[in-house]
N, CA and C atoms of all chains as a GROMACS GRO file, in nm:
protein
  642
    1UNK      N    1   6.063   9.528   5.554
    1UNK     CA    2   6.148   9.579   5.662
    1UNK      C    3   6.064   9.592   5.789
    2UNK      N    4   6.104   9.524   5.898
    2UNK     CA    5   6.025   9.531   6.021
    2UNK      C    6   6.036   9.668   6.087
    3UNK      N    7   5.928   9.707   6.156
    3UNK     CA    8   5.927   9.835   6.226
    3UNK      C    9   6.018   9.829   6.349
    4UNK      N   10   6.057   9.945   6.406
    4UNK     CA   11   6.145   9.944   6.524
    4UNK      C   12   6.086   9.868   6.642
    5UNK      N   13   5.953   9.877   6.661
    5UNK     CA   14   5.892   9.804   6.772
    5UNK      C   15   5.905   9.653   6.754
    6UNK      N   16   5.884   9.610   6.629
    6UNK     CA   17   5.900   9.466   6.602
    6UNK      C   18   6.044   9.422   6.620
    7UNK      N   19   6.136   9.510   6.583
    7UNK     CA   20   6.278   9.477   6.598
    7UNK      C   21   6.313   9.463   6.747
    8UNK      N   22   6.260   9.557   6.829
    8UNK     CA   23   6.284   9.550   6.975
    8UNK      C   24   6.227   9.421   7.032
    9UNK      N   25   6.103   9.388   6.989
    9UNK     CA   26   6.042   9.265   7.037
    9UNK      C   27   6.123   9.143   6.998
   10UNK      N   28   6.171   9.140   6.872
   10UNK     CA   29   6.247   9.025   6.826
   10UNK      C   30   6.376   9.011   6.904
   11UNK      N   31   6.445   9.124   6.932
   11UNK     CA   32   6.569   9.117   7.008
   11UNK      C   33   6.542   9.067   7.150
   12UNK      N   34   6.434   9.120   7.215
   12UNK     CA   35   6.400   9.076   7.351
   12UNK      C   36   6.368   8.928   7.353
   13UNK      N   37   6.287   8.883   7.257
   13UNK     CA   38   6.247   8.742   7.256
   13UNK      C   39   6.368   8.652   7.235
   14UNK      N   40   6.454   8.686   7.139
   14UNK     CA   41   6.568   8.598   7.111
   14UNK      C   42   6.666   8.596   7.228
   15UNK      N   43   6.690   8.714   7.290
   15UNK     CA   44   6.782   8.719   7.404
   15UNK      C   45   6.724   8.641   7.522
   16UNK      N   46   6.593   8.659   7.549
   16UNK     CA   47   6.530   8.586   7.658
   16UNK      C   48   6.533   8.437   7.636
   17UNK      N   49   6.507   8.394   7.512
   17UNK     CA   50   6.511   8.251   7.483
   17UNK      C   51   6.651   8.195   7.497
   18UNK      N   52   6.751   8.276   7.455
   18UNK     CA   53   6.890   8.233   7.472
   18UNK      C   54   6.922   8.214   7.620
   19UNK      N   55   6.875   8.307   7.706
   19UNK     CA   56   6.904   8.294   7.849
   19UNK      C   57   6.833   8.173   7.909
   20UNK      N   58   6.710   8.145   7.861
   20UNK     CA   59   6.642   8.023   7.907
   20UNK      C   60   6.721   7.899   7.870
   21UNK      N   61   6.776   7.899   7.746
   21UNK     CA   62   6.857   7.784   7.704
   21UNK      C   63   6.981   7.772   7.792
   22UNK      N   64   7.041   7.887   7.829
   22UNK     CA   65   7.159   7.882   7.916
   22UNK      C   66   7.120   7.823   8.052
   23UNK      N   67   7.003   7.863   8.104
   23UNK     CA   68   6.958   7.810   8.234
   23UNK      C   69   6.938   7.659   8.225
   24UNK      N   70   6.874   7.614   8.116
   24UNK     CA   71   6.849   7.470   8.101
   24UNK      C   72   6.980   7.395   8.085
   25UNK      N   73   7.075   7.454   8.012
   25UNK     CA   74   7.204   7.389   7.993
   25UNK      C   75   7.278   7.378   8.125
   26UNK      N   76   7.272   7.485   8.208
   26UNK     CA   77   7.335   7.479   8.339
   26UNK      C   78   7.270   7.374   8.426
   27UNK      N   79   7.137   7.362   8.417
   27UNK     CA   80   7.065   7.259   8.492
   27UNK      C   81   7.111   7.120   8.451
   28UNK      N   82   7.146   7.104   8.323
   28UNK     CA   83   7.187   6.973   8.272
   28UNK      C   84   7.331   6.942   8.309
   29UNK      N   85   7.421   7.042   8.304
   29UNK     CA   86   7.564   7.012   8.303
   29UNK      C   87   7.635   7.036   8.435
   30UNK      N   88   7.582   7.125   8.522
   30UNK     CA   89   7.660   7.162   8.640
   30UNK      C   90   7.657   7.050   8.744
   31UNK      N   91   7.760   7.043   8.830
   31UNK     CA   92   7.782   6.920   8.907
   31UNK      C   93   7.691   6.899   9.027
   32UNK      N   94   7.657   7.004   9.105
   32UNK     CA   95   7.574   6.977   9.223
   32UNK      C   96   7.456   7.074   9.230
   33UNK      N   97   7.373   7.056   9.332
   33UNK     CA   98   7.244   7.126   9.334
   33UNK      C   99   7.262   7.276   9.350
   34UNK      N  100   7.368   7.318   9.420
   34UNK     CA  101   7.387   7.463   9.442
   34UNK      C  102   7.431   7.532   9.314
   35UNK      N  103   7.518   7.464   9.236
   35UNK     CA  104   7.558   7.521   9.106
   35UNK      C  105   7.438   7.529   9.012
   36UNK      N  106   7.352   7.427   9.018
   36UNK     CA  107   7.233   7.430   8.930
   36UNK      C  108   7.140   7.543   8.969
   37UNK      N  109   7.128   7.569   9.102
   37UNK     CA  110   7.047   7.682   9.145
   37UNK      C  111   7.104   7.813   9.095
   38UNK      N  112   7.238   7.823   9.096
   38UNK     CA  113   7.304   7.944   9.048
   38UNK      C  114   7.268   7.971   8.902
   39UNK      N  115   7.270   7.865   8.819
   39UNK     CA  116   7.237   7.884   8.677
   39UNK      C  117   7.088   7.915   8.660
   40UNK      N  118   7.003   7.834   8.722
   40UNK     CA  119   6.859   7.848   8.697
   40UNK      C  120   6.803   7.976   8.758
   41UNK      N  121   6.852   8.013   8.876
   41UNK     CA  122   6.795   8.129   8.944
   41UNK      C  123   6.820   8.258   8.868
   42UNK      N  124   6.943   8.279   8.820
   42UNK     CA  125   6.974   8.407   8.757
   42UNK      C  126   6.935   8.411   8.610
   43UNK      N  127   6.985   8.313   8.533
   43UNK     CA  128   6.956   8.317   8.389
   43UNK      C  129   6.808   8.298   8.361
   44UNK      N  130   6.742   8.209   8.438
   44UNK     CA  131   6.600   8.186   8.416
   44UNK      C  132   6.516   8.310   8.442
   45UNK      N  133   6.545   8.379   8.553
   45UNK     CA  134   6.469   8.500   8.586
   45UNK      C  135   6.485   8.608   8.479
   46UNK      N  136   6.611   8.632   8.437
   46UNK     CA  137   6.632   8.738   8.338
   46UNK      C  138   6.570   8.700   8.203
   47UNK      N  139   6.571   8.570   8.170
   47UNK     CA  140   6.507   8.528   8.045
   47UNK      C  141   6.358   8.554   8.046
   48UNK      N  142   6.291   8.519   8.156
   48UNK     CA  143   6.147   8.545   8.168
   48UNK      C  144   6.118   8.694   8.157
   49UNK      N  145   6.200   8.775   8.225
   49UNK     CA  146   6.177   8.920   8.224
   49UNK      C  147   6.189   8.974   8.083
   50UNK      N  148   6.289   8.929   8.008
   50UNK     CA  149   6.306   8.980   7.872
   50UNK      C  150   6.191   8.938   7.782
   51UNK      N  151   6.142   8.814   7.797
   51UNK     CA  152   6.032   8.769   7.711
   51UNK      C  153   5.904   8.847   7.741
   52UNK      N  154   5.875   8.870   7.870
   52UNK     CA  155   5.756   8.949   7.906
   52UNK      C  156   5.769   9.092   7.853
   53UNK      N  157   5.892   9.147   7.860
   53UNK     CA  158   5.916   9.283   7.810
   53UNK      C  159   5.889   9.289   7.659
   54UNK      N  160   5.933   9.187   7.585
   54UNK     CA  161   5.907   9.185   7.441
   54UNK      C  162   5.758   9.178   7.410
   55UNK      N  163   5.684   9.097   7.489
   55UNK     CA  164   5.540   9.088   7.468
   55UNK      C  165   5.472   9.221   7.494
   56UNK      N  166   5.512   9.287   7.607
   56UNK     CA  167   5.453   9.417   7.638
   56UNK      C  168   5.487   9.520   7.532
   57UNK      N  169   5.606   9.509   7.469
   57UNK     CA  170   5.645   9.607   7.367
   57UNK      C  171   5.562   9.592   7.239
   58UNK      N  172   5.538   9.468   7.195
   58UNK     CA  173   5.468   9.452   7.067
   58UNK      C  174   5.321   9.487   7.081
   59UNK      N  175   5.261   9.472   7.201
   59UNK     CA  176   5.120   9.507   7.218
   59UNK      C  177   5.101   9.652   7.262
   60UNK      N  178   5.209   9.731   7.273
   60UNK     CA  179   5.197   9.869   7.322
   60UNK      C  180   5.121   9.954   7.220
   61UNK      N  181   5.013  10.020   7.266
   61UNK     CA  182   4.938  10.109   7.179
   61UNK      C  183   4.829  10.042   7.098
   62UNK      N  184   4.818   9.909   7.102
   62UNK     CA  185   4.709   9.839   7.034
   62UNK      C  186   4.593   9.823   7.132
   63UNK      N  187   4.477   9.777   7.086
   63UNK     CA  188   4.366   9.750   7.182
   63UNK      C  189   4.402   9.644   7.286
   64UNK      N  190   4.501   9.559   7.254
   64UNK     CA  191   4.541   9.454   7.348
   64UNK      C  192   4.653   9.500   7.441
   65UNK      N  193   4.647   9.622   7.492
   65UNK     CA  194   4.761   9.676   7.565
   65UNK      C  195   4.783   9.601   7.697
   66UNK      N  196   4.907   9.556   7.721
   66UNK     CA  197   4.941   9.494   7.849
   66UNK      C  198   5.050   9.575   7.919
   67UNK      N  199   5.054   9.706   7.897
   67UNK     CA  200   5.166   9.784   7.952
   67UNK      C  201   5.154   9.804   8.101
   68UNK      N  202   5.044   9.766   8.165
   68UNK     CA  203   5.038   9.763   8.312
   68UNK      C  204   5.069   9.624   8.362
   69UNK      N  205   4.999   9.525   8.305
   69UNK     CA  206   5.013   9.388   8.355
   69UNK      C  207   5.153   9.332   8.332
   70UNK      N  208   5.213   9.365   8.217
   70UNK     CA  209   5.344   9.310   8.184
   70UNK      C  210   5.452   9.355   8.281
   71UNK      N  211   5.474   9.488   8.297
   71UNK     CA  212   5.575   9.531   8.394
   71UNK      C  213   5.546   9.489   8.536
   72UNK      N  214   5.416   9.480   8.575
   72UNK     CA  215   5.387   9.431   8.710
   72UNK      C  216   5.429   9.285   8.725
   73UNK      N  217   5.407   9.206   8.620
   73UNK     CA  218   5.452   9.066   8.625
   73UNK      C  219   5.604   9.061   8.638
   74UNK      N  220   5.675   9.153   8.569
   74UNK     CA  221   5.821   9.156   8.579
   74UNK      C  222   5.864   9.188   8.722
   75UNK      N  223   5.798   9.290   8.784
   75UNK     CA  224   5.833   9.328   8.922
   75UNK      C  225   5.809   9.210   9.015
   76UNK      N  226   5.696   9.142   8.995
   76UNK     CA  227   5.665   9.030   9.083
   76UNK      C  228   5.766   8.917   9.066
   77UNK      N  229   5.809   8.894   8.942
   77UNK     CA  230   5.909   8.792   8.917
   77UNK      C  231   6.040   8.826   8.988
   78UNK      N  232   6.079   8.954   8.982
   78UNK     CA  233   6.202   8.995   9.049
   78UNK      C  234   6.190   8.985   9.200
   79UNK      N  235   6.068   9.003   9.254
   79UNK     CA  236   6.051   8.992   9.399
   79UNK      C  237   6.054   8.847   9.445
   80UNK      N  238   5.988   8.758   9.371
   80UNK     CA  239   5.967   8.622   9.422
   80UNK      C  240   6.079   8.526   9.389
   81UNK      N  241   6.140   8.539   9.272
   81UNK     CA  242   6.234   8.435   9.229
   81UNK      C  243   6.358   8.425   9.317
   82UNK      N  244   6.424   8.538   9.357
   82UNK     CA  245   6.538   8.523   9.447
   82UNK      C  246   6.499   8.466   9.582
   83UNK      N  247   6.380   8.502   9.633
   83UNK     CA  248   6.337   8.449   9.762
   83UNK      C  249   6.321   8.298   9.756
   84UNK      N  250   6.257   8.249   9.650
   84UNK     CA  251   6.236   8.105   9.637
   84UNK      C  252   6.368   8.031   9.625
   85UNK      N  253   6.461   8.085   9.542
   85UNK     CA  254   6.589   8.019   9.525
   85UNK      C  255   6.670   8.019   9.654
   86UNK      N  256   6.664   8.130   9.728
   86UNK     CA  257   6.736   8.138   9.854
   86UNK      C  258   6.683   8.036   9.955
   87UNK      N  259   6.549   8.025   9.964
   87UNK     CA  260   6.492   7.929  10.058
   87UNK      C  261   6.531   7.786  10.021
   88UNK      N  262   6.529   7.756   9.891
   88UNK     CA  263   6.565   7.620   9.847
   88UNK      C  264   6.711   7.591   9.878
   89UNK      N  265   6.800   7.689   9.853
   89UNK     CA  266   6.942   7.666   9.878
   89UNK      C  267   6.966   7.644  10.027
   90UNK      N  268   6.898   7.725  10.111
   90UNK     CA  269   6.915   7.708  10.255
   90UNK      C  270   6.867   7.570  10.301
   91UNK      N  271   6.751   7.530  10.249
   91UNK     CA  272   6.698   7.398  10.286
   91UNK      C  273   6.794   7.288  10.241
   92UNK      N  274   6.849   7.300  10.119
   92UNK     CA  275   6.939   7.197  10.069
   92UNK      C  276   7.066   7.193  10.152
   93UNK      N  277   7.116   7.311  10.197
   93UNK     CA  278   7.238   7.311  10.278
   93UNK      C  279   7.212   7.252  10.416
   94UNK      N  280   7.100   7.291  10.476
   94UNK     CA  281   7.071   7.241  10.610
   94UNK      C  282   7.048   7.090  10.609
   95UNK      N  283   6.989   7.040  10.501
   95UNK     CA  284   6.966   6.896  10.489
   95UNK      C  285   7.091   6.819  10.447
   96UNK      N  286   7.205   6.888  10.432
   96UNK     CA  287   7.333   6.825  10.398
   96UNK      C  288   7.328   6.750  10.267
   97UNK      N  289   7.268   6.809  10.165
   97UNK     CA  290   7.282   6.750  10.032
   97UNK      C  291   7.425   6.766   9.988
   98UNK      N  292   7.484   6.666   9.922
   98UNK     CA  293   7.629   6.666   9.900
   98UNK      C  294   7.674   6.778   9.808
   99UNK      N  295   7.788   6.841   9.844
   99UNK     CA  296   7.852   6.936   9.755
   99UNK      C  297   7.931   6.860   9.650
  100UNK      N  298   7.968   6.931   9.544
  100UNK     CA  299   8.046   6.868   9.438
  100UNK      C  300   8.186   6.830   9.488
  101UNK      N  301   8.249   6.736   9.418
  101UNK     CA  302   8.385   6.694   9.456
  101UNK      C  303   8.485   6.808   9.441
  102UNK      N  304   8.455   6.898   9.349
  102UNK     CA  305   8.551   7.004   9.320
  102UNK      C  306   8.536   7.124   9.412
  103UNK      N  307   8.447   7.116   9.514
  103UNK     CA  308   8.432   7.227   9.608
  103UNK      C  309   8.558   7.242   9.692
  104UNK      N  310   8.610   7.366   9.698
  104UNK     CA  311   8.734   7.389   9.773
  104UNK      C  312   8.706   7.453   9.909
  105UNK      N  313   8.618   7.555   9.913
  105UNK     CA  314   8.592   7.629  10.036
  105UNK      C  315   8.443   7.623  10.066
  106UNK      N  316   8.409   7.597  10.194
  106UNK     CA  317   8.269   7.599  10.236
  106UNK      C  318   8.257   7.702  10.347
  107UNK      N  319   8.238   7.829  10.309
  107UNK     CA  320   8.239   7.936  10.409
  107UNK      C  321   8.114   7.936  10.494
  108UNK      N  322   8.006   7.875  10.445
  108UNK     CA  323   7.880   7.878  10.518
  108UNK      C  324   7.884   7.788  10.641
  109UNK      N  325   7.983   7.697  10.644
  109UNK     CA  326   7.987   7.598  10.751
  109UNK      C  327   7.999   7.664  10.888
  110UNK      N  328   8.071   7.780  10.895
  110UNK     CA  329   8.090   7.844  11.025
  110UNK      C  330   7.967   7.920  11.071
  111UNK      N  331   7.873   7.950  10.978
  111UNK     CA  332   7.756   8.030  11.015
  111UNK      C  333   7.630   7.948  11.032
  112UNK      N  334   7.613   7.845  10.948
  112UNK     CA  335   7.486   7.773  10.944
  112UNK      C  336   7.512   7.629  10.985
  113UNK      N  337   7.477   7.591  11.108
  113UNK     CA  338   7.496   7.451  11.146
  113UNK      C  339   7.409   7.361  11.060
  114UNK      N  340   7.466   7.250  11.017
  114UNK     CA  341   7.393   7.166  10.923
  114UNK      C  342   7.334   7.044  10.992
  115UNK      N  343   7.282   7.063  11.113
  115UNK     CA  344   7.208   6.953  11.176
  115UNK      C  345   7.070   7.004  11.211
  116UNK      N  346   6.972   6.981  11.124
  116UNK     CA  347   6.841   7.044  11.138
  116UNK      C  348   6.769   7.004  11.265
  117UNK      N  349   6.797   6.884  11.319
  117UNK     CA  350   6.723   6.841  11.437
  117UNK      C  351   6.755   6.929  11.557
  118UNK      N  352   6.881   6.979  11.561
  118UNK     CA  353   6.917   7.063  11.675
  118UNK      C  354   6.870   7.207  11.657
  119UNK      N  355   6.851   7.250  11.532
  119UNK     CA  356   6.809   7.389  11.511
  119UNK      C  357   6.665   7.407  11.557
  120UNK      N  358   6.579   7.314  11.519
  120UNK     CA  359   6.436   7.340  11.533
  120UNK      C  360   6.372   7.266  11.648
  121UNK      N  361   6.451   7.214  11.743
  121UNK     CA  362   6.385   7.146  11.854
  121UNK      C  363   6.328   7.245  11.953
  122UNK      N  364   6.368   7.374  11.947
  122UNK     CA  365   6.320   7.470  12.046
  122UNK      C  366   6.177   7.511  12.022
  123UNK      N  367   6.126   7.496  11.899
  123UNK     CA  368   5.996   7.555  11.865
  123UNK      C  369   5.881   7.481  11.933
  124UNK      N  370   5.021   9.006   6.230
  124UNK     CA  371   5.160   8.975   6.264
  124UNK      C  372   5.242   8.963   6.136
  125UNK      N  373   5.357   9.027   6.137
  125UNK     CA  374   5.441   9.027   6.017
  125UNK      C  375   5.511   8.893   6.000
  126UNK      N  376   5.554   8.859   5.876
  126UNK     CA  377   5.627   8.733   5.855
  126UNK      C  378   5.757   8.727   5.935
  127UNK      N  379   5.821   8.844   5.951
  127UNK     CA  380   5.945   8.848   6.029
  127UNK      C  381   5.923   8.800   6.172
  128UNK      N  382   5.816   8.856   6.236
  128UNK     CA  383   5.788   8.818   6.375
  128UNK      C  384   5.740   8.673   6.385
  129UNK      N  385   5.670   8.626   6.280
  129UNK     CA  386   5.628   8.486   6.280
  129UNK      C  387   5.749   8.394   6.281
  130UNK      N  388   5.850   8.428   6.200
  130UNK     CA  389   5.972   8.347   6.194
  130UNK      C  390   6.043   8.348   6.329
  131UNK      N  391   6.060   8.470   6.387
  131UNK     CA  392   6.130   8.481   6.515
  131UNK      C  393   6.058   8.402   6.624
  132UNK      N  394   5.924   8.413   6.629
  132UNK     CA  395   5.852   8.344   6.736
  132UNK      C  396   5.858   8.193   6.718
  133UNK      N  397   5.865   8.146   6.591
  133UNK     CA  398   5.878   8.001   6.570
  133UNK      C  399   6.013   7.951   6.621
  134UNK      N  400   6.119   8.029   6.592
  134UNK     CA  401   6.252   7.993   6.644
  134UNK      C  402   6.251   7.988   6.797
  135UNK      N  403   6.186   8.089   6.860
  135UNK     CA  404   6.181   8.093   7.006
  135UNK      C  405   6.105   7.974   7.061
  136UNK      N  406   5.992   7.938   6.996
  136UNK     CA  407   5.914   7.824   7.045
  136UNK      C  408   5.996   7.695   7.037
  137UNK      N  409   6.071   7.676   6.928
  137UNK     CA  410   6.152   7.555   6.915
  137UNK      C  411   6.258   7.550   7.024
  138UNK      N  412   6.325   7.664   7.049
  138UNK     CA  413   6.430   7.667   7.152
  138UNK      C  414   6.370   7.643   7.290
  139UNK      N  415   6.253   7.701   7.317
  139UNK     CA  416   6.190   7.681   7.448
  139UNK      C  417   6.146   7.536   7.466
  140UNK      N  418   6.109   7.470   7.356
  140UNK     CA  419   6.075   7.328   7.364
  140UNK      C  420   6.196   7.246   7.407
  141UNK      N  421   6.313   7.276   7.347
  141UNK     CA  422   6.435   7.206   7.387
  141UNK      C  423   6.466   7.231   7.534
  142UNK      N  424   6.452   7.358   7.578
  142UNK     CA  425   6.481   7.391   7.717
  142UNK      C  426   6.387   7.316   7.812
  143UNK      N  427   6.258   7.306   7.776
  143UNK     CA  428   6.166   7.237   7.866
  143UNK      C  429   6.195   7.087   7.868
  144UNK      N  430   6.243   7.031   7.755
  144UNK     CA  431   6.280   6.890   7.756
  144UNK      C  432   6.396   6.865   7.851
  145UNK      N  433   6.496   6.957   7.850
  145UNK     CA  434   6.609   6.943   7.941
  145UNK      C  435   6.563   6.953   8.086
  146UNK      N  436   6.471   7.048   8.115
  146UNK     CA  437   6.418   7.062   8.251
  146UNK      C  438   6.344   6.936   8.293
  147UNK      N  439   6.269   6.875   8.202
  147UNK     CA  440   6.196   6.752   8.236
  147UNK      C  441   6.294   6.639   8.265
  148UNK      N  442   6.406   6.637   8.189
  148UNK     CA  443   6.508   6.535   8.216
  148UNK      C  444   6.560   6.547   8.358
  149UNK      N  445   6.592   6.672   8.400
  149UNK     CA  446   6.644   6.692   8.535
  149UNK      C  447   6.535   6.666   8.639
  150UNK      N  448   6.410   6.698   8.604
  150UNK     CA  449   6.299   6.673   8.696
  150UNK      C  450   6.280   6.523   8.720
  151UNK      N  451   6.303   6.443   8.616
  151UNK     CA  452   6.283   6.299   8.630
  151UNK      C  453   6.402   6.233   8.698
  152UNK      N  454   6.525   6.277   8.667
  152UNK     CA  455   6.644   6.204   8.712
  152UNK      C  456   6.722   6.275   8.821
  153UNK      N  457   6.678   6.394   8.866
  153UNK     CA  458   6.755   6.469   8.965
  153UNK      C  459   6.787   6.384   9.085
  154UNK      N  460   6.914   6.382   9.128
  154UNK     CA  461   6.948   6.292   9.238
  154UNK      C  462   6.881   6.331   9.369
  155UNK      N  463   6.864   6.459   9.396
  155UNK     CA  464   6.804   6.499   9.524
  155UNK      C  465   6.670   6.569   9.499
  156UNK      N  466   6.595   6.586   9.608
  156UNK     CA  467   6.466   6.653   9.596
  156UNK      C  468   6.483   6.800   9.560
  157UNK      N  469   6.593   6.862   9.608
  157UNK     CA  470   6.615   7.003   9.576
  157UNK      C  471   6.642   7.022   9.427
  158UNK      N  472   6.709   6.923   9.364
  158UNK     CA  473   6.729   6.928   9.219
  158UNK      C  474   6.596   6.931   9.146
  159UNK      N  475   6.505   6.846   9.192
  159UNK     CA  476   6.373   6.842   9.126
  159UNK      C  477   6.298   6.974   9.145
  160UNK      N  478   6.312   7.034   9.266
  160UNK     CA  479   6.244   7.161   9.290
  160UNK      C  480   6.299   7.271   9.199
  161UNK      N  481   6.432   7.274   9.183
  161UNK     CA  482   6.492   7.375   9.095
  161UNK      C  483   6.450   7.352   8.951
  162UNK      N  484   6.444   7.225   8.910
  162UNK     CA  485   6.403   7.194   8.773
  162UNK      C  486   6.258   7.236   8.751
  163UNK      N  487   6.172   7.217   8.853
  163UNK     CA  488   6.033   7.258   8.840
  163UNK      C  489   6.021   7.410   8.828
  164UNK      N  490   6.103   7.480   8.905
  164UNK     CA  491   6.103   7.626   8.898
  164UNK      C  492   6.140   7.674   8.758
  165UNK      N  493   6.246   7.614   8.702
  165UNK     CA  494   6.288   7.654   8.567
  165UNK      C  495   6.184   7.615   8.463
  166UNK      N  496   6.118   7.500   8.484
  166UNK     CA  497   6.014   7.457   8.390
  166UNK      C  498   5.898   7.556   8.389
  167UNK      N  499   5.860   7.606   8.507
  167UNK     CA  500   5.754   7.708   8.514
  167UNK      C  501   5.797   7.834   8.439
  168UNK      N  502   5.925   7.874   8.455
  168UNK     CA  503   5.975   7.992   8.383
  168UNK      C  504   5.968   7.971   8.232
  169UNK      N  505   6.004   7.853   8.185
  169UNK     CA  506   5.998   7.823   8.041
  169UNK      C  507   5.854   7.828   7.992
  170UNK      N  508   5.760   7.778   8.073
  170UNK     CA  509   5.619   7.781   8.033
  170UNK      C  510   5.567   7.924   8.025
  171UNK      N  511   5.615   8.012   8.116
  171UNK     CA  512   5.577   8.153   8.108
  171UNK      C  513   5.623   8.211   7.974
  172UNK      N  514   5.746   8.177   7.934
  172UNK     CA  515   5.795   8.223   7.805
  172UNK      C  516   5.711   8.171   7.690
  173UNK      N  517   5.670   8.043   7.697
  173UNK     CA  518   5.587   7.985   7.590
  173UNK      C  519   5.453   8.058   7.580
  174UNK      N  520   5.393   8.089   7.697
  174UNK     CA  521   5.264   8.161   7.695
  174UNK      C  522   5.280   8.298   7.630
  175UNK      N  523   5.390   8.369   7.664
  175UNK     CA  524   5.412   8.502   7.605
  175UNK      C  525   5.430   8.493   7.454
  176UNK      N  526   5.510   8.397   7.408
  176UNK     CA  527   5.534   8.385   7.264
  176UNK      C  528   5.406   8.347   7.191
  177UNK      N  529   5.324   8.263   7.254
  177UNK     CA  530   5.197   8.226   7.190
  177UNK      C  531   5.101   8.344   7.187
  178UNK      N  532   5.106   8.432   7.290
  178UNK     CA  533   5.027   8.556   7.286
  178UNK      C  534   5.064   8.638   7.163
  179UNK      N  535   5.194   8.646   7.133
  179UNK     CA  536   5.236   8.723   7.016
  179UNK      C  537   5.190   8.655   6.889
  180UNK      N  538   5.204   8.523   6.882
  180UNK     CA  539   5.168   8.451   6.759
  180UNK      C  540   5.018   8.461   6.730
  181UNK      N  541   4.936   8.452   6.834
  181UNK     CA  542   4.791   8.454   6.814
  181UNK      C  543   4.735   8.595   6.815
  182UNK      N  544   4.820   8.696   6.841
  182UNK     CA  545   4.779   8.836   6.843
  182UNK      C  546   4.664   8.858   6.941
  183UNK      N  547   4.677   8.802   7.060
  183UNK     CA  548   4.570   8.810   7.160
  183UNK      C  549   4.633   8.805   7.298
  184UNK      N  550   4.578   8.883   7.393
  184UNK     CA  551   4.629   8.877   7.530
  184UNK      C  552   4.531   8.804   7.620
  185UNK      N  553   4.450   8.718   7.561
  185UNK     CA  554   4.351   8.644   7.638
  185UNK      C  555   4.418   8.555   7.742
  186UNK      N  556   4.535   8.500   7.708
  186UNK     CA  557   4.603   8.408   7.798
  186UNK      C  558   4.715   8.473   7.876
  187UNK      N  559   4.725   8.607   7.872
  187UNK     CA  560   4.836   8.670   7.942
  187UNK      C  561   4.822   8.658   8.093
  188UNK      N  562   4.701   8.641   8.143
  188UNK     CA  563   4.682   8.622   8.287
  188UNK      C  564   4.745   8.492   8.336
  189UNK      N  565   4.763   8.396   8.242
  189UNK     CA  566   4.830   8.272   8.281
  189UNK      C  567   4.972   8.298   8.328
  190UNK      N  568   5.034   8.408   8.280
  190UNK     CA  569   5.168   8.444   8.327
  190UNK      C  570   5.165   8.470   8.477
  191UNK      N  571   5.064   8.548   8.521
  191UNK     CA  572   5.050   8.576   8.664
  191UNK      C  573   5.028   8.448   8.742
  192UNK      N  574   4.936   8.364   8.691
  192UNK     CA  575   4.902   8.242   8.766
  192UNK      C  576   5.023   8.152   8.777
  193UNK      N  577   5.099   8.138   8.665
  193UNK     CA  578   5.217   8.051   8.670
  193UNK      C  579   5.323   8.107   8.765
  194UNK      N  580   5.341   8.239   8.766
  194UNK     CA  581   5.439   8.298   8.858
  194UNK      C  582   5.402   8.267   9.003
  195UNK      N  583   5.272   8.289   9.036
  195UNK     CA  584   5.228   8.266   9.174
  195UNK      C  585   5.240   8.120   9.213
  196UNK      N  586   5.196   8.031   9.125
  196UNK     CA  587   5.198   7.888   9.159
  196UNK      C  588   5.342   7.838   9.171
  197UNK      N  589   5.431   7.886   9.082
  197UNK     CA  590   5.570   7.846   9.090
  197UNK      C  591   5.635   7.892   9.219
  198UNK      N  592   5.607   8.017   9.260
  198UNK     CA  593   5.665   8.068   9.385
  198UNK      C  594   5.614   7.990   9.505
  199UNK      N  595   5.481   7.971   9.511
  199UNK     CA  596   5.426   7.899   9.626
  199UNK      C  597   5.477   7.756   9.630
  200UNK      N  598   5.488   7.690   9.514
  200UNK     CA  599   5.539   7.554   9.510
  200UNK      C  600   5.681   7.546   9.560
  201UNK      N  601   5.768   7.636   9.513
  201UNK     CA  602   5.908   7.634   9.556
  201UNK      C  603   5.920   7.658   9.705
  202UNK      N  604   5.846   7.759   9.755
  202UNK     CA  605   5.858   7.792   9.897
  202UNK      C  606   5.808   7.678   9.983
  203UNK      N  607   5.697   7.616   9.944
  203UNK     CA  608   5.646   7.508  10.030
  203UNK      C  609   5.737   7.385  10.024
  204UNK      N  610   5.796   7.356   9.905
  204UNK     CA  611   5.890   7.244   9.899
  204UNK      C  612   6.012   7.272   9.986
  205UNK      N  613   6.062   7.398   9.981
  205UNK     CA  614   6.181   7.432  10.061
  205UNK      C  615   6.152   7.420  10.209
  206UNK      N  616   6.036   7.471  10.253
  206UNK     CA  617   6.005   7.463  10.396
  206UNK      C  618   5.985   7.319  10.440
  207UNK      N  619   5.924   7.240  10.352
  207UNK     CA  620   5.906   7.099  10.388
  207UNK      C  621   6.040   7.026  10.398
  208UNK      N  622   6.133   7.057  10.306
  208UNK     CA  623   6.264   6.992  10.311
  208UNK      C  624   6.340   7.032  10.437
  209UNK      N  625   6.325   7.160  10.476
  209UNK     CA  626   6.407   7.208  10.588
  209UNK      C  627   6.356   7.159  10.722
  210UNK      N  628   6.224   7.162  10.742
  210UNK     CA  629   6.171   7.135  10.875
  210UNK      C  630   6.085   7.010  10.884
  211UNK      N  631   6.056   6.946  10.771
  211UNK     CA  632   5.969   6.831  10.776
  211UNK      C  633   5.822   6.865  10.781
  212UNK      N  634   5.790   6.994  10.780
  212UNK     CA  635   5.650   7.036  10.771
  212UNK      C  636   5.647   7.172  10.703
  213UNK      N  637   5.528   7.214  10.654
  213UNK     CA  638   5.520   7.336  10.576
  213UNK      C  639   5.486   7.453  10.665
  214UNK      N  640   5.387   7.437  10.755
  214UNK     CA  641   5.346   7.549  10.841
  214UNK      C  642   5.389   7.527  10.986
   0.00000   0.00000   0.00000
């Protein structure tokens, strides 16, 4: 019978791996680059966080303690991953990468002009 | 490491292998450069998971610093690709 700590680690690892699989599946199946970012950005980040949490849990209290490094890595992941995905999405929109055929509303069109040459000629 | 955790970590490694294969497929065939950047980001995340699971399997945190390095390199790579796509230069 596994101990409670091992059970927690196993649940975290399996859930995190499942979310990684969901992110990869979304990367494979969704129609355009913005939908793929939606899948990879959210599910991928949460999957990494859960796997790191499981690792920090199983090593808690042993000589190999990572209870500082693990949560700090989680915080850093939460800080950096949305920023990177946001910058990529903005760059893809400004460069006019094609939206999917099934797109109905493009609300960003009124806020973000999609002609990069005119945006950055002032610099 | 208990047999239970050995079994669970083996299942996780197999699933992460499948996920990284899918990411490599999108990295090779992505129609646009932004697709490849997103696939690279997800591939880095999958590798972080592999490093963590291997830390558990080997009962050692010797390679846990690779998690930090992969996070930093993945962030810097994504940001520099995005800036290059948007403006034609990085700085």
